[in-house]
C-alpha positions as CSV (number, residue, x, y, z in Angstrom):
1,M,-6.4,8.2,-15.3
2,I,-6.4,6.6,-18.8
3,D,-6.8,8.8,-21.9
4,L,-10.4,9.2,-22.8
5,K,-9.6,9.5,-26.5
6,V,-8.4,5.8,-26.4
7,L,-11.5,4.8,-24.5
8,R,-13.9,6.5,-26.9
9,E,-12.1,5.3,-30.0
10,D,-11.7,1.6,-28.9
11,P,-12.9,0.6,-25.4
12,E,-11.9,-2.9,-26.1
13,I,-8.2,-1.9,-25.6
14,A,-9.1,-1.0,-22.0
15,R,-11.1,-4.1,-21.5
16,A,-8.2,-6.3,-22.8
17,S,-5.9,-4.5,-20.5
18,Q,-8.1,-5.3,-17.5
19,R,-8.3,-8.9,-18.5
20,A,-4.5,-9.0,-18.8
21,R,-4.3,-7.6,-15.3
22,G,-6.7,-10.3,-14.1
23,E,-9.2,-7.6,-13.1
24,D,-12.8,-6.8,-13.9
25,P,-13.3,-5.4,-17.4
26,G,-16.7,-4.2,-16.2
27,V,-15.1,-1.0,-14.8
28,V,-14.4,0.0,-18.4
29,D,-18.1,-0.4,-19.3
30,A,-19.0,1.6,-16.2
31,L,-16.7,4.4,-17.4
32,V,-18.1,4.3,-20.9
33,A,-21.6,4.7,-19.5
34,A,-20.6,7.4,-17.1
35,D,-18.8,9.3,-19.9
36,E,-21.9,9.2,-22.1
37,R,-24.1,10.3,-19.3
38,R,-21.8,13.2,-18.4
39,R,-21.6,14.4,-22.0
40,A,-25.4,14.2,-22.3
41,A,-25.9,16.1,-19.0
42,I,-23.4,18.9,-20.1
43,S,-25.2,19.2,-23.5
44,R,-28.6,19.5,-21.8
45,A,-27.4,22.1,-19.3
46,D,-25.6,24.1,-22.0
47,G,-28.8,24.0,-24.1
48,L,-31.0,25.2,-21.3
49,R,-28.6,28.0,-20.3
50,A,-28.5,29.2,-23.9
51,E,-32.3,29.1,-24.1
52,Q,-32.5,31.0,-20.8
53,K,-30.1,33.7,-22.0
54,A,-32.0,34.2,-25.3
55,F,-35.3,34.2,-23.3
56,G,-34.0,37.0,-21.1
57,K,-33.7,39.3,-24.0
58,Q,-37.3,38.7,-24.9
59,V,-38.4,39.6,-21.4
60,G,-36.5,42.9,-21.6
61,R,-38.4,43.9,-24.8
62,A,-41.8,42.8,-23.6
63,K,-44.5,44.9,-21.8
64,G,-47.7,44.5,-19.9
65,E,-49.4,41.1,-19.7
66,E,-46.9,39.6,-22.2
67,R,-44.1,40.5,-19.9
68,E,-45.8,38.9,-16.9
69,A,-46.3,35.7,-18.8
70,L,-42.7,35.7,-20.0
71,I,-41.5,36.3,-16.4
72,A,-43.4,33.2,-15.3
73,R,-41.9,31.2,-18.1
74,G,-38.5,32.5,-17.2
75,K,-38.9,31.2,-13.7
76,E,-39.7,27.7,-15.1
77,L,-36.6,27.9,-17.3
78,A,-34.5,29.0,-14.3
79,A,-35.7,26.0,-12.4
80,G,-35.0,23.8,-15.3
81,V,-31.4,25.1,-15.6
82,K,-30.9,24.6,-11.9
83,A,-32.0,21.0,-12.1
84,A,-29.9,20.4,-15.2
85,E,-26.8,21.9,-13.5
86,A,-27.4,19.6,-10.5
87,E,-27.7,16.6,-12.8
88,Q,-24.5,17.7,-14.6
89,A,-22.6,18.0,-11.3
90,E,-23.8,14.5,-10.2
91,A,-22.9,13.1,-13.6
92,E,-19.5,14.7,-13.5
93,G,-18.9,13.3,-10.0
94,A,-19.9,9.8,-11.0
95,F,-17.7,10.1,-14.1
96,E,-14.7,11.2,-12.1
97,A,-15.1,8.2,-9.7
98,A,-15.5,5.8,-12.7
99,H,-12.5,7.3,-14.4
100,R,-10.3,6.9,-11.3
101,A,-11.4,3.3,-10.9
102,V,-9.7,2.2,-14.2
103,P,-6.0,1.3,-13.8
104,N,-3.4,2.3,-16.4
105,L,-3.4,0.5,-19.7
106,V,-0.7,-2.2,-19.7
107,D,2.0,-2.1,-22.3
108,P,1.5,-4.7,-25.0
109,G,5.0,-5.9,-24.5
110,A,4.6,-6.9,-20.9
111,P,4.2,-10.6,-20.2
112,V,0.6,-11.6,-19.3
113,G,0.0,-13.3,-16.0
114,G,0.3,-13.1,-12.2
115,E,3.2,-12.6,-9.8
116,D,5.1,-15.7,-10.9
117,D,4.7,-15.1,-14.7
118,F,7.5,-12.6,-15.1
119,A,10.0,-12.9,-18.0
120,V,13.7,-13.0,-17.1
121,L,15.5,-10.6,-19.5
122,E,19.1,-11.2,-18.4
123,H,21.4,-12.5,-15.7
124,V,24.4,-10.5,-14.6
125,G,27.2,-12.1,-12.6
126,T,27.4,-15.6,-11.2
127,P,26.4,-16.6,-7.7
128,R,29.4,-17.2,-5.5
129,E,30.5,-20.6,-4.4
130,F,31.3,-20.5,-0.7
131,D,33.9,-22.8,1.0
132,F,32.1,-22.3,4.3
133,E,28.5,-22.2,5.5
134,P,27.4,-18.6,4.8
135,A,25.5,-16.7,7.5
136,D,22.4,-14.8,6.7
137,H,22.4,-11.0,6.8
138,L,20.8,-10.7,10.3
139,D,23.4,-13.0,11.9
140,L,26.1,-11.0,10.1
141,G,24.5,-7.7,11.2
142,L,24.5,-8.9,14.8
143,R,28.1,-9.9,14.8
144,L,29.1,-6.6,13.1
145,G,27.0,-4.6,15.6
146,A,25.1,-3.2,12.6
147,I,21.5,-4.3,13.0
148,D,19.4,-4.5,16.2
149,M,16.0,-6.0,15.6
150,E,15.3,-6.8,19.3
151,R,15.4,-3.2,20.4
152,G,13.6,-2.0,17.3
153,A,10.7,-4.2,18.2
154,K,10.9,-3.0,21.8
155,V,10.7,0.6,20.8
156,A,8.3,0.5,17.8
157,G,7.0,-3.1,17.3
158,S,7.7,-5.9,14.9
159,R,9.5,-5.2,11.6
160,F,11.2,-2.1,13.0
161,Y,14.9,-2.1,13.7
162,F,17.9,0.0,14.6
163,L,20.8,0.3,12.2
164,T,23.8,0.9,14.5
165,G,27.5,1.5,14.1
166,V,28.7,0.3,10.8
167,G,25.2,-0.5,9.8
168,A,24.2,3.1,10.0
169,Q,27.4,4.1,8.3
170,L,26.9,1.5,5.5
171,Q,23.4,2.8,4.7
172,L,24.6,6.4,4.6
173,A,27.5,5.5,2.4
174,L,25.2,3.5,0.0
175,L,22.7,6.3,-0.3
176,N,25.5,8.9,-0.7
177,M,26.9,6.8,-3.5
178,A,23.5,6.7,-5.2
179,A,23.1,10.4,-4.7
180,A,26.5,11.1,-6.3
181,Q,25.6,8.9,-9.3
182,A,22.2,10.6,-9.7
183,T,23.6,14.1,-9.6
184,A,26.4,13.2,-12.0
185,A,23.7,11.9,-14.4
186,G,21.9,15.2,-14.2
187,F,19.2,14.5,-11.6
188,Q,18.3,17.2,-9.2
189,L,18.7,15.8,-5.7
190,V,15.6,16.4,-3.5
191,V,14.7,15.7,0.1
192,P,10.9,15.7,-0.1
193,P,8.2,15.7,2.6
194,V,7.3,12.2,3.8
195,L,3.7,13.3,4.6
196,V,1.4,14.2,1.7
197,R,-2.2,15.3,1.2
198,P,-4.9,12.8,0.2
199,E,-5.2,14.3,-3.3
200,I,-1.5,13.7,-3.9
201,M,-1.5,10.1,-2.7
202,A,-4.6,9.4,-4.7
203,G,-3.1,11.2,-7.7
204,T,-0.3,8.7,-7.9
205,G,-2.6,5.7,-7.7
206,F,-1.7,4.4,-4.3
207,L,-5.2,4.7,-2.7
208,G,-6.7,2.1,-4.9
209,A,-6.0,-1.6,-4.5
210,H,-3.0,-0.9,-2.4
211,A,-4.5,1.5,0.0
212,A,-4.1,-1.0,2.8
213,E,-0.3,-0.6,2.5
214,V,-0.4,3.1,3.3
215,Y,-0.1,4.6,6.8
216,R,-2.7,7.4,7.4
217,L,-2.7,10.1,10.1
218,E,-6.4,10.6,10.4
219,A,-6.2,13.6,12.8
220,D,-4.3,15.5,10.2
221,D,-5.7,13.9,7.1
222,L,-2.2,13.2,5.8
223,Y,-0.5,10.0,4.5
224,L,3.0,8.7,5.1
225,V,4.7,7.9,1.8
226,G,5.9,4.4,0.9
227,T,8.2,6.0,-1.7
228,S,9.3,9.5,-2.6
229,E,7.7,8.9,-6.0
230,V,4.5,10.2,-4.4
231,A,5.9,13.6,-3.3
232,L,7.9,13.9,-6.5
233,A,4.8,13.2,-8.7
234,G,3.0,15.9,-6.8
235,Y,5.9,18.4,-7.0
236,H,4.6,19.7,-10.4
237,A,0.9,19.1,-9.8
238,D,-1.3,21.7,-11.6
239,E,1.7,23.0,-13.4
240,I,3.0,23.2,-17.0
241,V,6.6,22.0,-16.9
242,D,9.3,22.9,-19.4
243,L,10.4,19.8,-21.3
244,G,12.0,21.7,-24.2
245,A,15.4,20.5,-23.2
246,G,14.3,16.9,-22.6
247,P,13.1,14.9,-19.5
248,K,13.0,16.7,-16.1
249,R,14.7,14.4,-13.6
250,Y,14.7,14.3,-9.8
251,A,16.3,12.0,-7.3
252,G,14.4,11.9,-4.0
253,W,16.1,10.9,-0.7
254,S,13.5,10.0,1.9
255,T,12.4,7.6,4.6
256,C,9.6,5.4,3.4
257,F,6.8,3.7,5.4
258,R,4.8,0.6,4.4
259,R,2.2,-1.3,6.5
260,E,3.0,-4.6,4.7
261,A,-0.6,-5.6,5.1
262,G,-1.3,-9.2,4.3
263,S,2.4,-10.3,4.5
264,Y,2.4,-11.7,8.0
265,G,4.8,-14.7,8.3
266,K,6.6,-13.7,5.1
267,D,10.2,-12.4,5.3
268,T,9.8,-11.5,8.9
269,R,13.5,-12.2,9.7
270,G,15.8,-9.3,9.3
271,I,15.4,-6.2,7.2
272,I,14.1,-7.6,3.9
273,R,10.4,-6.7,4.5
274,V,10.0,-3.9,7.1
275,H,7.7,-1.0,7.9
276,Q,10.4,1.7,7.6
277,F,13.4,2.1,5.3
278,D,15.4,4.7,3.5
279,K,15.6,5.0,-0.3
280,I,16.8,7.2,-3.1
281,E,14.2,7.2,-5.9
282,M,14.7,8.5,-9.5
283,F,11.7,10.3,-11.0
284,S,11.3,11.6,-14.5
285,Y,8.8,13.8,-16.3
286,C,8.9,13.5,-20.1
287,R,6.9,13.7,-23.3
288,P,4.8,10.5,-23.8
289,E,6.6,9.6,-27.0
290,D,9.9,9.6,-25.0
291,A,8.7,7.5,-22.1
292,A,9.8,4.0,-23.4
293,A,13.4,5.3,-24.0
294,E,13.4,7.0,-20.6
295,H,12.3,3.8,-19.0
296,Q,15.4,2.0,-20.5
297,R,17.6,4.8,-19.3
298,L,16.3,4.4,-15.7
299,L,16.9,0.7,-15.9
300,G,20.5,1.4,-17.1
301,W,21.2,3.7,-14.1
302,E,19.9,1.0,-11.7
303,K,22.2,-1.6,-13.3
304,E,25.1,0.9,-13.0
305,M,24.4,1.1,-9.2
306,L,24.2,-2.7,-8.9
307,A,27.5,-3.1,-10.6
308,K,29.1,-0.9,-7.9
309,I,28.0,-3.2,-5.1
310,E,29.3,-6.3,-7.1
311,V,26.4,-8.7,-6.5
312,P,24.9,-11.2,-9.0
313,Y,21.4,-10.1,-10.2
314,R,18.8,-10.7,-12.8
315,V,16.4,-8.3,-14.6
316,I,12.8,-9.3,-14.9
317,D,9.9,-7.9,-17.0
318,T,7.0,-7.9,-14.5
319,A,3.8,-9.6,-15.5
320,T,0.6,-7.6,-16.1
321,G,-1.1,-8.9,-13.0
322,D,1.7,-7.6,-10.7
323,L,2.1,-4.1,-12.1
324,G,0.1,-2.0,-9.7
325,S,-2.6,0.4,-10.9
326,S,-0.3,3.1,-12.1
327,A,2.3,1.3,-14.2
328,A,2.0,0.3,-17.8
329,R,5.3,-1.7,-17.6
330,K,7.8,-2.5,-14.9
331,F,11.3,-3.9,-14.8
332,D,12.8,-5.3,-11.5
333,C,16.4,-6.0,-10.7
334,E,16.7,-8.9,-8.2
335,A,19.9,-9.6,-6.4
336,W,21.1,-13.1,-5.4
337,V,20.7,-13.8,-1.7
338,P,23.0,-16.8,-0.9
339,T,21.3,-18.0,2.3
340,Q,17.9,-18.0,0.5
341,Q,19.2,-19.5,-2.7
342,A,16.9,-17.0,-4.4
343,Y,16.8,-13.7,-6.2
344,R,15.2,-10.9,-4.3
345,E,14.1,-7.5,-5.5
346,L,16.4,-4.6,-5.0
347,T,15.2,-2.1,-7.7
348,S,12.0,-1.5,-9.6
349,T,11.4,1.0,-12.4
350,S,8.0,1.7,-13.8
351,N,6.7,3.6,-16.8
352,C,3.4,5.2,-15.7
353,T,2.8,6.9,-19.1
354,T,0.3,9.7,-18.6
355,F,-1.7,8.0,-15.9
356,Q,-0.4,9.9,-12.9
357,A,0.2,13.2,-14.7
358,R,-3.4,13.3,-15.9
359,R,-4.7,12.8,-12.3
360,L,-2.4,15.5,-11.0
361,S,-2.7,17.8,-14.0
362,V,1.0,17.9,-14.9
363,R,1.4,19.2,-18.5
364,Y,4.0,20.5,-20.9
365,R,3.7,22.6,-24.1
366,D,4.0,20.8,-27.5
367,E,5.7,22.3,-30.5
368,N,2.6,24.4,-31.2
369,G,2.5,25.8,-27.6
370,K,-0.6,23.7,-26.7
371,P,-0.6,22.1,-23.3
372,Q,-0.4,18.3,-23.3
373,T,-0.3,15.7,-20.5
374,A,3.2,14.6,-19.5
375,A,4.4,11.1,-18.8
376,T,6.0,10.1,-15.5
377,L,8.4,7.3,-14.6
378,N,10.2,6.2,-11.5
379,G,13.0,3.9,-10.5
380,T,14.9,2.8,-7.3
381,L,18.5,3.7,-7.0
382,A,19.3,2.4,-3.6
383,T,17.4,1.3,-0.4
384,T,18.1,-0.2,3.0
385,R,17.4,-3.6,1.6
386,W,20.6,-3.5,-0.4
387,I,22.5,-4.0,2.9
388,V,21.1,-7.6,2.8
389,A,22.8,-8.4,-0.6
390,I,26.0,-6.6,0.3
391,L,26.5,-8.4,3.7
392,E,25.6,-11.9,2.4
393,N,27.5,-11.8,-0.9
394,H,30.7,-10.3,0.5
395,Q,31.0,-12.1,3.8
396,N,34.1,-14.0,4.8
397,A,34.6,-17.1,6.9
398,D,35.6,-15.1,10.0
399,G,32.3,-13.1,10.0
400,S,33.8,-10.0,8.4
401,V,32.5,-8.5,5.3
402,T,34.6,-7.1,2.4
403,V,33.3,-3.7,1.3
404,P,32.8,-3.4,-2.5
405,Q,35.5,-1.3,-4.1
406,A,33.2,1.5,-5.3
407,L,31.6,1.9,-1.9
408,R,34.9,2.3,0.0
409,P,35.4,6.0,-0.6
410,F,31.9,6.7,0.8
411,L,32.3,4.4,3.8
412,G,36.0,4.9,4.6
413,L,36.4,1.2,5.3
414,D,37.7,-1.7,3.3
415,V,36.4,-4.4,5.6
416,L,33.6,-4.6,8.2
417,K,34.8,-6.6,11.2
418,P,32.9,-8.4,13.9
419,V,32.6,-6.7,17.2
């Protein structure tokens, strides 16, 4: 949820943010009205309660007919208090709904526009010139005995798959390399639940515009996570965390699930866009004033991991209309995929400022010991999709794949050979 202080001081900031997102600024006006109504209802209920308390003392001192009249008046006051409290509860419920309907305020530095209006910040590496016709990752995976889409579909349906043999080994090696880097950088490694309660999923902002992407288990009223960001954001819900020594960092290793609603016919070949994948996700809690610097650090760790798999990539500053409801700013790293002649996303890091922490009541103590809302950030360190970039960029004419140098100690192989 956005900071009400900003809303009350200058609601135009929130309206401008909505326009930059390409969304309705009317939700801001609805929130302003709901806030005013809530505050008026609280004031009215408080006033009536105070009057009722003072009136009670008069009844205690009165006698005879005066007492009877005061008792009757007291009943009227009690009814008025009850009605005012009901109005307050209704106003607070409407305010909560209106508050949750407003996305995070976009960072003024983010490029304005839709999905294709990102800004390219840098290119790293040069796409390889092949002296043979490169195969795509699925053909390579089949030759290597690494990917089985046919049996994945037989067992679970379309966009599911088996990683087999060196494919399974490659994923484990990649994620272990990411885990080693994260722990060396001071992150606490976590294997979180992949099922979360509705209040945790809603708290991270994933039940808004992107609710159709989330798998729900109705019988248990639980949701399957699309990223361990969800569980890690909820890890310190309703707590005061100690940020005295700087940001508190976690690296979550989990299986992730996404419905990919509305993406039919797009990237259906292979394992680029699938319903289930594994990922290591960085997650940071920090003071709001430190969030921008922490965002750059997360991006730096992503770039460090990409250097280890030796693929060309670019860094983009995601446009405001493609941020999602929680992020104020987002940087993606996109690797070159030779057979597509295009850059495809491998990592994403978002600064969610205080938006998630306010919804989940995650706080820290400032220098005066007063609780304040923390900031949260997240960033991808490795996922199953990285296998696509590794296979395609490091393939050889005979169908084998040269393993990147940094990955070899984790995989125990220098070359993946066709079977």
